[in-house]
PQR file with spaces between the fields and no chain letter, atoms N, CA, C, O and H, PARSE charges and radii, in Angstrom:
ATOM       1  N    MET     1     183.929  -36.005   37.097 -0.4000 1.5000
ATOM       2  CA   MET     1     184.361  -37.158   36.328 -0.0000 2.0000
ATOM       3  C    MET     1     183.132  -38.000   36.034  0.5500 1.7000
ATOM       4  O    MET     1     182.350  -38.325   36.927 -0.5500 1.4000
ATOM       5  N    SER     2     182.980  -38.342   34.771 -0.4000 1.5000
ATOM       6  CA   SER     2     181.819  -39.136   34.381 -0.0000 2.0000
ATOM       7  C    SER     2     182.024  -40.587   34.783  0.5500 1.7000
ATOM       8  O    SER     2     183.140  -41.014   35.079 -0.5500 1.4000
ATOM       9  H    SER     2     183.616  -38.077   34.046  0.4000 1.0000
ATOM      10  N    LYS     3     180.941  -41.329   34.788 -0.4000 1.5000
ATOM      11  CA   LYS     3     180.985  -42.736   35.161 -0.0000 2.0000
ATOM      12  C    LYS     3     181.873  -43.515   34.197  0.5500 1.7000
ATOM      13  O    LYS     3     182.603  -44.413   34.616 -0.5500 1.4000
ATOM      14  H    LYS     3     180.034  -40.982   34.548  0.4000 1.0000
ATOM      15  N    THR     4     181.814  -43.179   32.909 -0.4000 1.5000
ATOM      16  CA   THR     4     182.629  -43.866   31.901 -0.0000 2.0000
ATOM      17  C    THR     4     184.113  -43.603   32.154  0.5500 1.7000
ATOM      18  O    THR     4     184.932  -44.520   32.103 -0.5500 1.4000
ATOM      19  H    THR     4     181.220  -42.450   32.569  0.4000 1.0000
ATOM      20  N    GLU     5     184.451  -42.337   32.428 -0.4000 1.5000
ATOM      21  CA   GLU     5     185.849  -41.994   32.701 -0.0000 2.0000
ATOM      22  C    GLU     5     186.349  -42.705   33.962  0.5500 1.7000
ATOM      23  O    GLU     5     187.488  -43.169   34.020 -0.5500 1.4000
ATOM      24  H    GLU     5     183.785  -41.592   32.469  0.4000 1.0000
ATOM      25  N    PHE     6     185.483  -42.780   34.954 -0.4000 1.5000
ATOM      26  CA   PHE     6     185.837  -43.456   36.201 -0.0000 2.0000
ATOM      27  C    PHE     6     186.073  -44.944   35.956  0.5500 1.7000
ATOM      28  O    PHE     6     187.040  -45.517   36.456 -0.5500 1.4000
ATOM      29  H    PHE     6     184.558  -42.403   34.907  0.4000 1.0000
ATOM      30  N    ASN     7     185.173  -45.570   35.175 -0.4000 1.5000
ATOM      31  CA   ASN     7     185.326  -46.999   34.867 -0.0000 2.0000
ATOM      32  C    ASN     7     186.591  -47.250   34.041  0.5500 1.7000
ATOM      33  O    ASN     7     187.264  -48.263   34.230 -0.5500 1.4000
ATOM      34  H    ASN     7     184.387  -45.104   34.768  0.4000 1.0000
ATOM      35  N    ASN     8     186.911  -46.334   33.131 -0.4000 1.5000
ATOM      36  CA   ASN     8     188.138  -46.466   32.348 -0.0000 2.0000
ATOM      37  C    ASN     8     189.371  -46.370   33.246  0.5500 1.7000
ATOM      38  O    ASN     8     190.346  -47.097   33.055 -0.5500 1.4000
ATOM      39  H    ASN     8     186.364  -45.511   32.977  0.4000 1.0000
ATOM      40  N    LEU     9     189.318  -45.479   34.214 -0.4000 1.5000
ATOM      41  CA   LEU     9     190.420  -45.315   35.159 -0.0000 2.0000
ATOM      42  C    LEU     9     190.613  -46.579   35.995  0.5500 1.7000
ATOM      43  O    LEU     9     191.742  -47.004   36.239 -0.5500 1.4000
ATOM      44  H    LEU     9     188.526  -44.889   34.369  0.4000 1.0000
ATOM      45  N    ILE    10     189.518  -47.167   36.424 -0.4000 1.5000
ATOM      46  CA   ILE    10     189.587  -48.415   37.195 -0.0000 2.0000
ATOM      47  C    ILE    10     190.169  -49.530   36.339  0.5500 1.7000
ATOM      48  O    ILE    10     191.021  -50.288   36.802 -0.5500 1.4000
ATOM      49  H    ILE    10     188.601  -46.821   36.225  0.4000 1.0000
ATOM      50  N    ALA    11     189.717  -49.634   35.096 -0.4000 1.5000
ATOM      51  CA   ALA    11     190.226  -50.671   34.184 -0.0000 2.0000
ATOM      52  C    ALA    11     191.718  -50.493   33.937  0.5500 1.7000
ATOM      53  O    ALA    11     192.459  -51.474   33.877 -0.5500 1.4000
ATOM      54  H    ALA    11     189.025  -49.018   34.719  0.4000 1.0000
ATOM      55  N    GLU    12     192.158  -49.253   33.796 -0.4000 1.5000
ATOM      56  CA   GLU    12     193.577  -48.967   33.582 -0.0000 2.0000
ATOM      57  C    GLU    12     194.408  -49.358   34.798  0.5500 1.7000
ATOM      58  O    GLU    12     195.496  -49.917   34.659 -0.5500 1.4000
ATOM      59  H    GLU    12     191.556  -48.457   33.845  0.4000 1.0000
ATOM      60  N    ALA    13     193.899  -49.065   35.983 -0.4000 1.5000
ATOM      61  CA   ALA    13     194.606  -49.423   37.214 -0.0000 2.0000
ATOM      62  C    ALA    13     194.704  -50.932   37.368  0.5500 1.7000
ATOM      63  O    ALA    13     195.739  -51.445   37.794 -0.5500 1.4000
ATOM      64  H    ALA    13     193.015  -48.610   36.096  0.4000 1.0000
ATOM      65  N    ARG    14     193.647  -51.644   37.029 -0.4000 1.5000
ATOM      66  CA   ARG    14     193.664  -53.103   37.137 -0.0000 2.0000
ATOM      67  C    ARG    14     194.624  -53.718   36.133  0.5500 1.7000
ATOM      68  O    ARG    14     195.251  -54.736   36.426 -0.5500 1.4000
ATOM      69  H    ARG    14     192.806  -51.227   36.683  0.4000 1.0000
ATOM      70  N    ALA    15     194.749  -53.120   34.953 -0.4000 1.5000
ATOM      71  CA   ALA    15     195.604  -53.662   33.899 -0.0000 2.0000
ATOM      72  C    ALA    15     197.085  -53.421   34.177  0.5500 1.7000
ATOM      73  O    ALA    15     197.936  -54.184   33.720 -0.5500 1.4000
ATOM      74  H    ALA    15     194.239  -52.293   34.715  0.4000 1.0000
ATOM      75  N    SER    16     197.394  -52.366   34.922 -0.4000 1.5000
ATOM      76  CA   SER    16     198.808  -52.071   35.183 -0.0000 2.0000
ATOM      77  C    SER    16     199.346  -53.018   36.239  0.5500 1.7000
ATOM      78  O    SER    16     198.640  -53.387   37.177 -0.5500 1.4000
ATOM      79  H    SER    16     196.703  -51.746   35.293  0.4000 1.0000
ATOM      80  N    LYS    17     200.589  -53.402   36.077 -0.4000 1.5000
ATOM      81  CA   LYS    17     201.239  -54.297   37.030 -0.0000 2.0000
ATOM      82  C    LYS    17     202.468  -53.587   37.576  0.5500 1.7000
ATOM      83  O    LYS    17     203.235  -53.009   36.806 -0.5500 1.4000
ATOM      84  H    LYS    17     201.162  -53.102   35.315  0.4000 1.0000
ATOM      85  N    PRO    18     202.669  -53.618   38.882 -0.5600 1.5000
ATOM      86  CA   PRO    18     203.861  -52.982   39.437  0.2800 2.0000
ATOM      87  C    PRO    18     205.131  -53.691   38.974  0.5500 1.7000
ATOM      88  O    PRO    18     205.125  -54.904   38.762 -0.5500 1.4000
ATOM      89  N    ASP    19     206.210  -52.942   38.819 -0.4000 1.5000
ATOM      90  CA   ASP    19     207.480  -53.512   38.384 -0.0000 2.0000
ATOM      91  C    ASP    19     208.062  -54.471   39.408  0.5500 1.7000
ATOM      92  O    ASP    19     208.604  -55.519   39.058 -0.5500 1.4000
ATOM      93  H    ASP    19     206.215  -51.957   38.991  0.4000 1.0000
ATOM      94  N    LYS    20     207.947  -54.110   40.643 -0.4000 1.5000
ATOM      95  CA   LYS    20     208.498  -54.954   41.701 -0.0000 2.0000
ATOM      96  C    LYS    20     207.690  -54.769   42.974  0.5500 1.7000
ATOM      97  O    LYS    20     206.931  -53.811   43.116 -0.5500 1.4000
ATOM      98  H    LYS    20     207.506  -53.258   40.927  0.4000 1.0000
ATOM      99  N    SER    21     207.867  -55.694   43.885 -0.4000 1.5000
ATOM     100  CA   SER    21     207.187  -55.619   45.167 -0.0000 2.0000
ATOM     101  C    SER    21     207.793  -54.499   45.999  0.5500 1.7000
ATOM     102  O    SER    21     209.013  -54.345   46.050 -0.5500 1.4000
ATOM     103  H    SER    21     208.484  -56.473   43.770  0.4000 1.0000
ATOM     104  N    ILE    22     206.945  -53.725   46.644 -0.4000 1.5000
ATOM     105  CA   ILE    22     207.444  -52.642   47.492 -0.0000 2.0000
ATOM     106  C    ILE    22     207.340  -52.991   48.969  0.5500 1.7000
ATOM     107  O    ILE    22     207.741  -52.203   49.825 -0.5500 1.4000
ATOM     108  H    ILE    22     205.954  -53.850   46.602  0.4000 1.0000
ATOM     109  N    GLN    23     206.807  -54.163   49.269 -0.4000 1.5000
ATOM     110  CA   GLN    23     206.660  -54.581   50.654 -0.0000 2.0000
ATOM     111  C    GLN    23     207.911  -55.322   51.097  0.5500 1.7000
ATOM     112  O    GLN    23     208.370  -56.239   50.416 -0.5500 1.4000
ATOM     113  H    GLN    23     206.482  -54.804   48.573  0.4000 1.0000
ATOM     114  N    LYS    24     208.455  -54.931   52.221 -0.4000 1.5000
ATOM     115  CA   LYS    24     209.620  -55.598   52.771 -0.0000 2.0000
ATOM     116  C    LYS    24     209.144  -56.684   53.731  0.5500 1.7000
ATOM     117  O    LYS    24     208.343  -56.416   54.626 -0.5500 1.4000
ATOM     118  H    LYS    24     208.082  -54.186   52.774  0.4000 1.0000
ATOM     119  N    VAL    25     209.627  -57.884   53.549 -0.4000 1.5000
ATOM     120  CA   VAL    25     209.242  -59.006   54.398 -0.0000 2.0000
ATOM     121  C    VAL    25     210.347  -59.221   55.418  0.5500 1.7000
ATOM     122  O    VAL    25     211.506  -59.445   55.068 -0.5500 1.4000
ATOM     123  H    VAL    25     210.278  -58.101   52.822  0.4000 1.0000
ATOM     124  N    VAL    26     209.967  -59.148   56.685 -0.4000 1.5000
ATOM     125  CA   VAL    26     210.918  -59.313   57.775 -0.0000 2.0000
ATOM     126  C    VAL    26     210.437  -60.470   58.642  0.5500 1.7000
ATOM     127  O    VAL    26     209.277  -60.490   59.053 -0.5500 1.4000
ATOM     128  H    VAL    26     209.026  -58.966   56.970  0.4000 1.0000
ATOM     129  N    PRO    27     211.309  -61.433   58.926 -0.5600 1.5000
ATOM     130  CA   PRO    27     210.873  -62.559   59.761  0.2800 2.0000
ATOM     131  C    PRO    27     210.530  -62.099   61.179  0.5500 1.7000
ATOM     132  O    PRO    27     211.147  -61.179   61.716 -0.5500 1.4000
ATOM     133  N    GLU    28     209.550  -62.745   61.762 -0.4000 1.5000
ATOM     134  CA   GLU    28     209.168  -62.419   63.139 -0.0000 2.0000
ATOM     135  C    GLU    28     210.203  -62.971   64.098  0.5500 1.7000
ATOM     136  O    GLU    28     210.758  -64.050   63.890 -0.5500 1.4000
ATOM     137  H    GLU    28     209.048  -63.492   61.326  0.4000 1.0000
ATOM     138  N    LEU    29     210.450  -62.212   65.149 -0.4000 1.5000
ATOM     139  CA   LEU    29     211.348  -62.683   66.191 -0.0000 2.0000
ATOM     140  C    LEU    29     210.574  -63.636   67.096  0.5500 1.7000
ATOM     141  O    LEU    29     209.395  -63.408   67.370 -0.5500 1.4000
ATOM     142  H    LEU    29     210.000  -61.335   65.318  0.4000 1.0000
ATOM     143  N    PRO    30     211.218  -64.689   67.557 -0.5600 1.5000
ATOM     144  CA   PRO    30     210.511  -65.598   68.464  0.2800 2.0000
ATOM     145  C    PRO    30     210.137  -64.881   69.760  0.5500 1.7000
ATOM     146  O    PRO    30     210.897  -64.053   70.262 -0.5500 1.4000
ATOM     147  N    ILE    31     208.981  -65.198   70.286 -0.4000 1.5000
ATOM     148  CA   ILE    31     208.507  -64.579   71.526 -0.0000 2.0000
ATOM     149  C    ILE    31     209.084  -65.336   72.711  0.5500 1.7000
ATOM     150  O    ILE    31     208.974  -66.558   72.802 -0.5500 1.4000
ATOM     151  H    ILE    31     208.363  -65.871   69.878  0.4000 1.0000
ATOM     152  N    ASP    32     209.695  -64.591   73.609 -0.4000 1.5000
ATOM     153  CA   ASP    32     210.243  -65.176   74.828 -0.0000 2.0000
ATOM     154  C    ASP    32     209.071  -65.508   75.753  0.5500 1.7000
ATOM     155  O    ASP    32     208.220  -64.659   76.014 -0.5500 1.4000
ATOM     156  H    ASP    32     209.784  -63.598   73.535  0.4000 1.0000
ATOM     157  N    LYS    33     209.034  -66.732   76.238 -0.4000 1.5000
ATOM     158  CA   LYS    33     207.923  -67.177   77.103 -0.0000 2.0000
ATOM     159  C    LYS    33     207.894  -66.428   78.434  0.5500 1.7000
ATOM     160  O    LYS    33     206.867  -66.410   79.111 -0.5500 1.4000
ATOM     161  H    LYS    33     209.726  -67.422   76.026  0.4000 1.0000
ATOM     162  N    ASN    34     209.013  -65.810   78.812 -0.4000 1.5000
ATOM     163  CA   ASN    34     209.062  -65.085   80.076 -0.0000 2.0000
ATOM     164  C    ASN    34     208.695  -63.619   79.918  0.5500 1.7000
ATOM     165  O    ASN    34     208.805  -62.846   80.870 -0.5500 1.4000
ATOM     166  H    ASN    34     209.848  -65.824   78.262  0.4000 1.0000
ATOM     167  N    GLU    35     208.261  -63.229   78.726 -0.4000 1.5000
ATOM     168  CA   GLU    35     207.913  -61.835   78.486 -0.0000 2.0000
ATOM     169  C    GLU    35     206.415  -61.678   78.306  0.5500 1.7000
ATOM     170  O    GLU    35     205.716  -62.586   77.857 -0.5500 1.4000
ATOM     171  H    GLU    35     208.172  -63.857   77.953  0.4000 1.0000
ATOM     172  N    LYS    36     205.948  -60.493   78.672 -0.4000 1.5000
ATOM     173  CA   LYS    36     204.542  -60.142   78.526 -0.0000 2.0000
ATOM     174  C    LYS    36     204.470  -58.754   77.931  0.5500 1.7000
ATOM     175  O    LYS    36     205.173  -57.852   78.386 -0.5500 1.4000
ATOM     176  H    LYS    36     206.516  -59.756   79.037  0.4000 1.0000
ATOM     177  N    GLN    37     203.637  -58.564   76.923 -0.4000 1.5000
ATOM     178  CA   GLN    37     203.494  -57.254   76.312 -0.0000 2.0000
ATOM     179  C    GLN    37     202.812  -56.308   77.299  0.5500 1.7000
ATOM     180  O    GLN    37     201.861  -56.679   77.988 -0.5500 1.4000
ATOM     181  H    GLN    37     203.066  -59.298   76.554  0.4000 1.0000
ATOM     182  N    PHE    38     203.328  -55.067   77.349 -0.4000 1.5000
ATOM     183  CA   PHE    38     202.812  -54.072   78.281 -0.0000 2.0000
ATOM     184  C    PHE    38     202.849  -52.718   77.594  0.5500 1.7000
ATOM     185  O    PHE    38     203.875  -52.336   77.031 -0.5500 1.4000
ATOM     186  H    PHE    38     204.100  -54.766   76.789  0.4000 1.0000
ATOM     187  N    SER    39     201.759  -52.000   77.634 -0.4000 1.5000
ATOM     188  CA   SER    39     201.686  -50.684   76.983 -0.0000 2.0000
ATOM     189  C    SER    39     201.390  -49.608   78.022  0.5500 1.7000
ATOM     190  O    SER    39     200.661  -49.839   78.987 -0.5500 1.4000
ATOM     191  H    SER    39     200.926  -52.310   78.091  0.4000 1.0000
ATOM     192  N    PHE    40     201.970  -48.429   77.809 -0.4000 1.5000
ATOM     193  CA   PHE    40     201.736  -47.310   78.708 -0.0000 2.0000
ATOM     194  C    PHE    40     202.036  -46.008   77.976  0.5500 1.7000
ATOM     195  O    PHE    40     202.665  -46.011   76.918 -0.5500 1.4000
ATOM     196  H    PHE    40     202.563  -48.241   77.026  0.4000 1.0000
ATOM     197  N    TYR    41     201.591  -44.917   78.535 -0.4000 1.5000
ATOM     198  CA   TYR    41     201.868  -43.598   77.973 -0.0000 2.0000
ATOM     199  C    TYR    41     203.084  -43.014   78.667  0.5500 1.7000
ATOM     200  O    TYR    41     203.283  -43.195   79.868 -0.5500 1.4000
ATOM     201  H    TYR    41     201.080  -44.914   79.395  0.4000 1.0000
ATOM     202  N    ILE    42     203.902  -42.301   77.876 -0.4000 1.5000
ATOM     203  CA   ILE    42     205.113  -41.692   78.411 -0.0000 2.0000
ATOM     204  C    ILE    42     205.216  -40.269   77.852  0.5500 1.7000
ATOM     205  O    ILE    42     204.831  -40.016   76.711 -0.5500 1.4000
ATOM     206  H    ILE    42     203.740  -42.154   76.901  0.4000 1.0000
ATOM     207  N    ASP    43     205.725  -39.365   78.646 -0.4000 1.5000
ATOM     208  CA   ASP    43     205.894  -37.984   78.229 -0.0000 2.0000
ATOM     209  C    ASP    43     206.769  -37.922   76.965  0.5500 1.7000
ATOM     210  O    ASP    43     207.784  -38.613   76.875 -0.5500 1.4000
ATOM     211  H    ASP    43     206.038  -39.570   79.573  0.4000 1.0000
ATOM     212  N    LYS    44     206.372  -37.099   76.001 -0.4000 1.5000
ATOM     213  CA   LYS    44     207.088  -37.013   74.724 -0.0000 2.0000
ATOM     214  C    LYS    44     208.550  -36.625   74.909  0.5500 1.7000
ATOM     215  O    LYS    44     209.430  -37.165   74.239 -0.5500 1.4000
ATOM     216  H    LYS    44     205.547  -36.538   76.074  0.4000 1.0000
ATOM     217  N    THR    45     208.806  -35.691   75.817 -0.4000 1.5000
ATOM     218  CA   THR    45     210.175  -35.240   76.055 -0.0000 2.0000
ATOM     219  C    THR    45     211.023  -36.371   76.638  0.5500 1.7000
ATOM     220  O    THR    45     212.176  -36.554   76.250 -0.5500 1.4000
ATOM     221  H    THR    45     208.091  -35.253   76.362  0.4000 1.0000
ATOM     222  N    VAL    46     210.452  -37.114   77.556 -0.4000 1.5000
ATOM     223  CA   VAL    46     211.166  -38.236   78.169 -0.0000 2.0000
ATOM     224  C    VAL    46     211.460  -39.296   77.112  0.5500 1.7000
ATOM     225  O    VAL    46     212.565  -39.836   77.066 -0.5500 1.4000
ATOM     226  H    VAL    46     209.515  -36.965   77.872  0.4000 1.0000
ATOM     227  N    LEU    47     210.493  -39.591   76.277 -0.4000 1.5000
ATOM     228  CA   LEU    47     210.685  -40.595   75.233 -0.0000 2.0000
ATOM     229  C    LEU    47     211.771  -40.162   74.254  0.5500 1.7000
ATOM     230  O    LEU    47     212.602  -40.976   73.850 -0.5500 1.4000
ATOM     231  H    LEU    47     209.595  -39.151   76.314  0.4000 1.0000
ATOM     232  N    ARG    48     211.770  -38.896   73.875 -0.4000 1.5000
ATOM     233  CA   ARG    48     212.789  -38.378   72.952 -0.0000 2.0000
ATOM     234  C    ARG    48     214.179  -38.553   73.559  0.5500 1.7000
ATOM     235  O    ARG    48     215.099  -39.005   72.878 -0.5500 1.4000
ATOM     236  H    ARG    48     211.095  -38.236   74.203  0.4000 1.0000
ATOM     237  N    LYS    49     214.339  -38.196   74.847 -0.4000 1.5000
ATOM     238  CA   LYS    49     215.629  -38.345   75.520 -0.0000 2.0000
ATOM     239  C    LYS    49     216.027  -39.819   75.613  0.5500 1.7000
ATOM     240  O    LYS    49     217.198  -40.162   75.449 -0.5500 1.4000
ATOM     241  H    LYS    49     213.592  -37.830   75.400  0.4000 1.0000
ATOM     242  N    LEU    50     215.058  -40.677   75.875 -0.4000 1.5000
ATOM     243  CA   LEU    50     215.319  -42.105   75.978 -0.0000 2.0000
ATOM     244  C    LEU    50     215.789  -42.673   74.638  0.5500 1.7000
ATOM     245  O    LEU    50     216.713  -43.484   74.601 -0.5500 1.4000
ATOM     246  H    LEU    50     214.107  -40.398   76.008  0.4000 1.0000
ATOM     247  N    LYS    51     215.163  -42.255   73.547 -0.4000 1.5000
ATOM     248  CA   LYS    51     215.563  -42.727   72.216 -0.0000 2.0000
ATOM     249  C    LYS    51     216.979  -42.266   71.868  0.5500 1.7000
ATOM     250  O    LYS    51     217.763  -43.028   71.302 -0.5500 1.4000
ATOM     251  H    LYS    51     214.412  -41.595   73.577  0.4000 1.0000
ATOM     252  N    ILE    52     217.301  -41.025   72.205 -0.4000 1.5000
ATOM     253  CA   ILE    52     218.645  -40.505   71.947 -0.0000 2.0000
ATOM     254  C    ILE    52     219.674  -41.318   72.735  0.5500 1.7000
ATOM     255  O    ILE    52     220.715  -41.699   72.199 -0.5500 1.4000
ATOM     256  H    ILE    52     216.664  -40.406   72.665  0.4000 1.0000
ATOM     257  N    LYS    53     219.379  -41.576   73.997 -0.4000 1.5000
ATOM     258  CA   LYS    53     220.293  -42.350   74.846 -0.0000 2.0000
ATOM     259  C    LYS    53     220.471  -43.765   74.295  0.5500 1.7000
ATOM     260  O    LYS    53     221.581  -44.297   74.296 -0.5500 1.4000
ATOM     261  H    LYS    53     218.533  -41.267   74.432  0.4000 1.0000
ATOM     262  N    ALA    54     219.385  -44.372   73.827 -0.4000 1.5000
ATOM     263  CA   ALA    54     219.452  -45.722   73.267 -0.0000 2.0000
ATOM     264  C    ALA    54     220.337  -45.741   72.014  0.5500 1.7000
ATOM     265  O    ALA    54     221.111  -46.678   71.819 -0.5500 1.4000
ATOM     266  H    ALA    54     218.484  -43.939   73.826  0.4000 1.0000
ATOM     267  N    LEU    55     220.227  -44.725   71.179 -0.4000 1.5000
ATOM     268  CA   LEU    55     221.067  -44.639   69.985 -0.0000 2.0000
ATOM     269  C    LEU    55     222.536  -44.442   70.352  0.5500 1.7000
ATOM     270  O    LEU    55     223.420  -45.065   69.763 -0.5500 1.4000
ATOM     271  H    LEU    55     219.599  -43.964   71.338  0.4000 1.0000
ATOM     272  N    GLU    56     222.787  -43.579   71.321 -0.4000 1.5000
ATOM     273  CA   GLU    56     224.157  -43.318   71.752 -0.0000 2.0000
ATOM     274  C    GLU    56     224.823  -44.579   72.305  0.5500 1.7000
ATOM     275  O    GLU    56     226.014  -44.807   72.095 -0.5500 1.4000
ATOM     276  H    GLU    56     222.069  -43.074   71.800  0.4000 1.0000
ATOM     277  N    GLU    57     224.040  -45.390   73.010 -0.4000 1.5000
ATOM     278  CA   GLU    57     224.576  -46.602   73.647 -0.0000 2.0000
ATOM     279  C    GLU    57     224.398  -47.847   72.787  0.5500 1.7000
ATOM     280  O    GLU    57     224.806  -48.939   73.181 -0.5500 1.4000
ATOM     281  H    GLU    57     223.072  -45.205   73.181  0.4000 1.0000
ATOM     282  N    ASP    58     223.788  -47.684   71.610 -0.4000 1.5000
ATOM     283  CA   ASP    58     223.496  -48.802   70.717 -0.0000 2.0000
ATOM     284  C    ASP    58     222.747  -49.916   71.454  0.5500 1.7000
ATOM     285  O    ASP    58     223.105  -51.091   71.383 -0.5500 1.4000
ATOM     286  H    ASP    58     223.457  -46.796   71.290  0.4000 1.0000
ATOM     287  N    ARG    59     221.691  -49.497   72.164 -0.4000 1.5000
ATOM     288  CA   ARG    59     220.851  -50.436   72.918 -0.0000 2.0000
ATOM     289  C    ARG    59     219.403  -50.222   72.515  0.5500 1.7000
ATOM     290  O    ARG    59     219.061  -49.198   71.923 -0.5500 1.4000
ATOM     291  H    ARG    59     221.400  -48.542   72.221  0.4000 1.0000
ATOM     292  N    SER    60     218.563  -51.179   72.833 -0.4000 1.5000
ATOM     293  CA   SER    60     217.138  -51.047   72.537 -0.0000 2.0000
ATOM     294  C    SER    60     216.431  -50.311   73.669  0.5500 1.7000
ATOM     295  O    SER    60     216.887  -50.306   74.812 -0.5500 1.4000
ATOM     296  H    SER    60     218.842  -52.011   73.314  0.4000 1.0000
ATOM     297  N    LEU    61     215.305  -49.688   73.321 -0.4000 1.5000
ATOM     298  CA   LEU    61     214.483  -49.050   74.363 -0.0000 2.0000
ATOM     299  C    LEU    61     214.046  -50.095   75.388  0.5500 1.7000
ATOM     300  O    LEU    61     214.033  -49.841   76.593 -0.5500 1.4000
ATOM     301  H    LEU    61     214.934  -49.692   72.392  0.4000 1.0000
ATOM     302  N    LYS    62     213.693  -51.262   74.887 -0.4000 1.5000
ATOM     303  CA   LYS    62     213.236  -52.346   75.765 -0.0000 2.0000
ATOM     304  C    LYS    62     214.292  -52.688   76.807  0.5500 1.7000
ATOM     305  O    LYS    62     213.973  -52.841   77.986 -0.5500 1.4000
ATOM     306  H    LYS    62     213.704  -51.468   73.908  0.4000 1.0000
ATOM     307  N    ALA    63     215.548  -52.809   76.384 -0.4000 1.5000
ATOM     308  CA   ALA    63     216.619  -53.167   77.312 -0.0000 2.0000
ATOM     309  C    ALA    63     216.815  -52.083   78.371  0.5500 1.7000
ATOM     310  O    ALA    63     216.989  -52.381   79.552 -0.5500 1.4000
ATOM     311  H    ALA    63     215.807  -52.684   75.426  0.4000 1.0000
ATOM     312  N    ILE    64     216.785  -50.832   77.937 -0.4000 1.5000
ATOM     313  CA   ILE    64     216.969  -49.724   78.884 -0.0000 2.0000
ATOM     314  C    ILE    64     215.813  -49.653   79.871  0.5500 1.7000
ATOM     315  O    ILE    64     216.028  -49.455   81.067 -0.5500 1.4000
ATOM     316  H    ILE    64     216.643  -50.590   76.977  0.4000 1.0000
ATOM     317  N    ILE    65     214.584  -49.816   79.378 -0.4000 1.5000
ATOM     318  CA   ILE    65     213.408  -49.741   80.256 -0.0000 2.0000
ATOM     319  C    ILE    65     213.416  -50.903   81.245  0.5500 1.7000
ATOM     320  O    ILE    65     213.154  -50.706   82.432 -0.5500 1.4000
ATOM     321  H    ILE    65     214.409  -49.977   78.407  0.4000 1.0000
ATOM     322  N    ASN    66     213.719  -52.128   80.763 -0.4000 1.5000
ATOM     323  CA   ASN    66     213.763  -53.273   81.674 -0.0000 2.0000
ATOM     324  C    ASN    66     214.830  -53.087   82.743  0.5500 1.7000
ATOM     325  O    ASN    66     214.590  -53.381   83.914 -0.5500 1.4000
ATOM     326  H    ASN    66     213.933  -52.289   79.800  0.4000 1.0000
ATOM     327  N    GLU    67     216.009  -52.602   82.353 -0.4000 1.5000
ATOM     328  CA   GLU    67     217.080  -52.367   83.320 -0.0000 2.0000
ATOM     329  C    GLU    67     216.673  -51.297   84.332  0.5500 1.7000
ATOM     330  O    GLU    67     216.954  -51.427   85.523 -0.5500 1.4000
ATOM     331  H    GLU    67     216.204  -52.364   81.402  0.4000 1.0000
ATOM     332  N    SER    68     216.018  -50.251   83.862 -0.4000 1.5000
ATOM     333  CA   SER    68     215.578  -49.178   84.758 -0.0000 2.0000
ATOM     334  C    SER    68     214.548  -49.669   85.766  0.5500 1.7000
ATOM     335  O    SER    68     214.598  -49.300   86.939 -0.5500 1.4000
ATOM     336  H    SER    68     215.789  -50.145   82.894  0.4000 1.0000
ATOM     337  N    ILE    69     213.632  -50.483   85.319 -0.4000 1.5000
ATOM     338  CA   ILE    69     212.611  -51.036   86.231 -0.0000 2.0000
ATOM     339  C    ILE    69     213.255  -51.940   87.269  0.5500 1.7000
ATOM     340  O    ILE    69     212.919  -51.865   88.451 -0.5500 1.4000
ATOM     341  H    ILE    69     213.591  -50.783   84.366  0.4000 1.0000
ATOM     342  N    LEU    70     214.183  -52.799   86.837 -0.4000 1.5000
ATOM     343  CA   LEU    70     214.862  -53.684   87.790 -0.0000 2.0000
ATOM     344  C    LEU    70     215.662  -52.883   88.815  0.5500 1.7000
ATOM     345  O    LEU    70     215.682  -53.232   89.996 -0.5500 1.4000
ATOM     346  H    LEU    70     214.456  -52.860   85.877  0.4000 1.0000
ATOM     347  N    ASN    71     216.325  -51.806   88.368 -0.4000 1.5000
ATOM     348  CA   ASN    71     217.063  -50.948   89.322 -0.0000 2.0000
ATOM     349  C    ASN    71     216.116  -50.291   90.302  0.5500 1.7000
ATOM     350  O    ASN    71     216.439  -50.157   91.482 -0.5500 1.4000
ATOM     351  H    ASN    71     216.309  -51.523   87.409  0.4000 1.0000
ATOM     352  N    TYR    72     214.953  -49.880   89.831 -0.4000 1.5000
ATOM     353  CA   TYR    72     213.957  -49.255   90.711 -0.0000 2.0000
ATOM     354  C    TYR    72     213.467  -50.242   91.754  0.5500 1.7000
ATOM     355  O    TYR    72     213.243  -49.868   92.905 -0.5500 1.4000
ATOM     356  H    TYR    72     214.690  -49.989   88.872  0.4000 1.0000
ATOM     357  N    LEU    73     213.298  -51.497   91.367 -0.4000 1.5000
ATOM     358  CA   LEU    73     212.769  -52.517   92.279 -0.0000 2.0000
ATOM     359  C    LEU    73     213.781  -52.965   93.324  0.5500 1.7000
ATOM     360  O    LEU    73     213.397  -53.580   94.319 -0.5500 1.4000
ATOM     361  H    LEU    73     213.479  -51.801   90.432  0.4000 1.0000
ATOM     362  N    LYS    74     215.061  -52.674   93.125 -0.4000 1.5000
ATOM     363  CA   LYS    74     216.092  -53.094   94.103 -0.0000 2.0000
ATOM     364  C    LYS    74     215.991  -52.337   95.394  0.5500 1.7000
ATOM     365  O    LYS    74     216.780  -52.571   96.310 -0.5500 1.4000
ATOM     366  H    LYS    74     215.373  -52.175   92.316  0.4000 1.0000
């Protein structure tokens, strides 16, 4: 591609305007002051089973993990 063709392509891209916005804006959830972000690695198979269970029970992964940790600590 020649420099002229490249510059024409850039000019064409700048001149075109998208029909509508494709970005979805979602409000942030308020952060609970009693929570702390924590990251860890988990086996892929375990995570897959956990996600399936969360869908079946209509619960979040966070809720299931927090409940499991609290049960472990008892």
